[in-house]
N, C-alpha and C positions, 0 to 999 in steps of 0.2 A: 426562560430566555433572559439574558442580561442585555439591556439596551441603554446606551448613553452612560453618563456618570451617575452612579447610584450608591446609596448607603444601605447596606443590608446588615441584618443582625445574625450573628452566628453563635450558637450555644454548644458548648462542649458536650458531646454525648456521654451518657452514663458509663458506657463501656470503654471510654477513652480516658478515664481518670488515671493520671500518672504518666500519660503519654507525653512525648515531646509536643510542644504547643503547635508547631507547624503541621505535624501529622494529625493532631486532633482537629484543628481548624479545617484541614483538607477533608477530613471525614464529615465535617458539618456542612461543607460547601460542595455539593455534588458536581458543579460545573467548573471548579477551580482545582488545578493540580497542586500537589505539595510544593513543587518548585515555584509555581506562581505565588503561592502563599508566602514563601520565603522572600520573594522579590517585593511583594507588597509590604511585608514587615520592614524590610530595609528602607523602603521609600516612605515609611511613616504613615502608611495608609490603613493600619489596623490599630485600634485602641480598645482598651477595656471599657466596660459599660460606664465607669466613672470618669472616662476621658483620658486616662493615662496611656501613653503610647506603648504598644506591645512590639518590641523590637528584637526580642531574643527568641529565635526559633527553637532553641534547646530548652527553654523554660518548661517546668512541669505543669501540665494542664490539670485543672480541677473540674470535675464533673459539674455541669450546670452553670459554669462561668460563662458570662455573655460578653461578646465583643462586637464592635461596630467596624465593618469592613467597607472602605471606600473603593469602589471599583471604577476606575477611569474608563471613559469610552475607548474601545479598541482603536488603535492607530490604523488608518486606512492602508490597505495593502498597496504595494507598488503596481501590481498588475491591475488592469481595469476589468470590470464586469462586462461580459459580452453575451448576448442572447444566442447561445449555441444549443441546438437541440440535444437533449440527453435521454438515454434509456436508463431509467432508474430501476434497479433490481430490489432495493430495500431502502427505506428512509424513515428516520424518526427524529426526535429533537436533539439527539446526540451524535448521530453519524449518518452517512449516506454511502450506499454501494452502487456504483455506476457500471453498466455494461458498455465498456469503451469500444468504439468502432476502430478498425485498423485505419491508420492515417492520422489519428488525433494524438498530438504530442501532449504529455502530461504537464510538464512545467515550462513556463516561459524561459527562454535562453537565447543566446546569440543565434540568429537565423530563424528563430520562432519566438518573437517577442509578444505575439498575441495569438488568438485563435486556438488556445490550448485548453486542456481540461480545467486547469485552475481558473482561467477566465470564465469558462462556462459555469463552474461551481460558484464563483463570486456572484454571478447573476442569479443563478437558480436558488442559492441560499441567502439571498439578500435579506438582512434583518435577523438572520438566525445565527450568525457567527459571533460568539462572544469573545473570540480572540484566542489565538494560539501564541502564547508568549506575549500577549498584549497587542498582537496584530490581527486585524479582522481578515483572516485567511483560512481556507480549509486546511486541515492537518492531514496531509497525505504521508503515510508511513511506508509505502512501498510503491514501486513503479512498474509500468508495463511499457515495453518498447513501443515506439511510434507505430510500427507496422505489425504489432501483435494486438489482437483483439481480446476482449473479455473483461472479467470482473476486477474492480479495484475499489478499495474502501478509503473514505476520508472522514476525519473527525470534525465536528462542529465547534468543539470547545476543548480546553486544556485537559480536563479530566479524561475525556474519551480518548484524546490523542495519546496521553501518557499510558493509559491502559492498553491500547492497541500496540503501542511501541514495545511495551513489556512482552506481549505475546509474540511479536515478531522476533524480538531479541532471544526469546526462549525457544524459538522454532516450534511453537505449539499451534501455529496457524496451519490449517489443512488447505494446501494449494495444489490443485491438479490441472494440468494442461493437456490438451489434445494436440497432437502434432502429426503431420504427414511427413514421413522420412523417406529418403531415397534408399532403395534396397529393402529386402525382407530379412529381419534379424533371424539368426539360426536358433536362438533360444526364445522362450515365451516371456521371460522377464529377466531383469538384472538390476544391479546397483552400481552406480558410478560414483566413486568417492575420490575426487581429484580436486586439489586446491586451484583457485582461480586468482589471476591478477592481470594487470595490464600487460599486453604482449611486449616483450623487450624489442621486438622487431617493428611493431606498429602500435603506437600508443592509442590509436582509435579502436583497437581490437582487444578483446579479452583472450586469455590463453591459459592452459594448464601450466602452472609454474611451480617448481619445487624450490621455494625460497621462503625465508622467514616472514616476509611481508604478504605472502599469498594467503588468502582466506579459504578455510575449509568449505567445500561445496559437495553436497550429496544429492543425487537424483536417483529415484527408484522408478524404473520404467517397466511397462507391461505391454506386450503385443496384443492389440485388440482385433485388427482385421488385416489380412494379407491382401495386398493390391498388386497391380501390374508393375513390377520392378519398384515397388514402394510398399509402405505399410502405415496403418494408423496406429499410433501408440499413445498410451497415457503416461505422462511423466508426473510423478508426485515429488514435490520438493521438500526436502528436510531443511534446506537452507534456501535463501533467496538472493543469489548473487547476480550481478549484471550479466546478461546473456548466458545464464547458466545452462538452460536446456539446449540452446543452440550450440554452445561449445562442447558440452558433454556428449550430445548425440553425434556430433561430428567426430569426436575422439574415438568412438567405437565403430566408425565407418558408415554411419547412417545420418548424414547431414539433413537438415530440414529442406524439403522441397521448396524451391523458390528463394532460399536464403541468399541474398546478394553478397553477404560478407563472408560467411563460413561454408556455404554450400559448394559442392563440386558440380561442375556442368555435366549434365547428361543429355545427350542429343534428343532423345524421345521426350523427356520432360520439358526441355527448353522449347521445343516446338509446341507442345500442348499448352504450356504456360503462356506463350505468345498468343495462341488462338483464343485462350480464355481471358486474356488481359489480366492474368494473375501476376502481380508484380510485388510480392512480399513473401516473407517466410510463412509457411503454413503452420501457424502456431496460435492457439486460442486458450485463454485462461478460463476454463470451463467450470471450475468448482472453487468456492471459497467458504471455508468453515472456521468459525472462531467463537469465543465467548464474548458476549456483549460486555464492554468495559464498564457499563453503568448498571444495567439490569441483571447481569450474570446469566442472561438467557443464551442458550446454545443456538447459534445461527448457522444454517447450512444452505448455501445458495448455489444454484446451477444456472448455467448459460448454454444455450444451444449453439452448436457450431454455426457460424454465420454463412450466408448464402454463397459467398465466393469460395470458401473452403468446401462447402457441401458439393458445389459443382465440380470442383477438382477431385474430390473423393469419388463422386459418381463416374467421372471419366476414367478414373484409374481402377475401377472395380474389375476384377478378373472375370 
């Protein structure tokens, strides 16, 4: 853990001989990303053992060469720590996976300036955040809608954040959602490959859009249980776009039960939802699998369907 302003020594590893200096120093500093090393070099915060500034990231590194790195204290985050209870699915010195309840916003924004997952993590991880880009904040590389429950991962330092971001960009993260959809699909499984972008008719919504600015989105779904005018499906994401599952399932005629934005009203479901007090889309991030960005351990985490969705499922059983 890096706390406060500190001078640490970095030695170029033997197998990094001839590498770019920024890459070699990043390899020697497990909690500092290559981009952060570049920034520190630009700021004059890295010097050779004899005191000469190391300001050229592209310089050739020599095995065994020693450098002194001055790490400034992370700048406090704008969001304030708040003591909000969290269900932690996994945690170590590098990252944390939280089982987020429905109703909890991930990031502070207009209308939700506090009471968010970020506020909760700033409190829970106090003293453990060495800074993402020099700011003492959790590095969240993916989001879950406010009214979707389930697993979300956050990094505690630059190196972990960079490693997780690479995996999300490469679509190698295993993300599986459980969803209760309206109607029973005629097939047992399917793939939806349809690009998403902001709806031209309503900027608050996402839509399938055939345009250059739209981003490719792929969802693989599997029918798990047939219910009364509904079904439990598992949706495996090859990409992670905003509202992807909600828009894709609606596009094949099976909107999520309870979805206030993309769902189509069904009298039977509306009555049941009101009786149960179920006021959200029936969507839960149930599985998260990835390679630990620091230890290279394969992590596979599961989250049970929460009580409100379980009650809805039970009421819809045939």
